[in-house]
C-alpha positions in Angstrom: 0.3 -0.2 0.0 2.9 2.1 0.5 4.3 1.9 -3.2 0.5 2.7 -4.1 0.3 5.6 -2.1 4.0 6.5 -3.1 2.9 6.5 -6.7 3.0 10.2 -8.3 -0.7 9.5 -9.8 -1.5 9.4 -6.4 0.5 12.5 -5.3 -1.4 14.8 -7.6 -4.5 17.2 -6.5 -7.8 15.2 -6.6 -10.9 17.0 -8.0 -14.2 17.4 -6.0 -16.5 15.9 -6.9 -18.6 18.9 -8.1 -15.6 19.4 -10.6 -15.9 16.2 -12.0 -19.9 16.6 -12.6 -19.2 19.8 -13.9 -16.3 18.3 -16.2 -18.5 15.5 -17.4 -21.6 18.0 -18.2 -19.1 20.1 -20.3 -17.7 16.8 -22.1 -21.2 15.3 -22.6 -22.7 19.1 -24.1 -20.0 18.5 -26.8 -20.5 15.3 -27.8 -24.6 16.1 -28.1 -23.7 19.1 -29.9 -21.3 16.8 -32.3 -24.2 14.2 -32.7 -26.5 16.9 -33.5 -24.7 18.4 -36.3 -23.6 14.9 -37.7 -27.5 14.3 -37.5 -28.5 17.4 -39.3 -25.8 17.0 -42.2 -27.3 13.6 -42.8 -30.9 14.7 -43.0 -30.2 17.7 -45.0 -27.7 15.4 -47.5 -31.3 12.9 -47.8 -33.4 15.6 -48.3 -31.1 16.6 -51.1 -30.4 13.3 -52.7 -34.6 12.8 -52.4 -34.8 15.9 -54.5 -32.6 14.5 -56.7 -34.4 11.3 -57.4 -38.2 13.0 -57.4 -39.7 11.7 -60.5 -43.0 13.5 -61.4 -46.2 11.7 -62.5 -47.5 12.8 -65.9 -51.1 11.1 -65.4 -51.3 9.6 -69.1 -48.5 8.4 -70.4 -50.3 9.1 -73.9 -51.2 12.3 -73.3 -48.7 14.8 -75.2 -47.2 17.4 -72.7 -49.5 20.0 -71.3 -52.4 17.8 -72.4 -55.2 16.5 -70.1 -56.3 13.0 -69.6 -60.0 12.8 -71.2 -61.0 10.9 -68.0 -59.8 10.2 -64.4 -59.3 6.7 -65.2 -57.0 7.1 -68.0 -54.1 9.0 -66.0 -53.9 5.7 -64.3 
């Protein structure tokens, strides 16, 4: 036990419980902010990718552009 207590790590100052809690809260805040930024970045990338893949349905594929189908059945 004497050797353990004589070790340099055991000789230094020890933070209080309040200091430890404050430091952990600060670290958690940083990690949470980074995770939030990553989620938002991924959401934005998905939204951009989805926008590029969007295909408009023209209704009736036999109609010329700008023409309306004669009845709703023809649109499908």
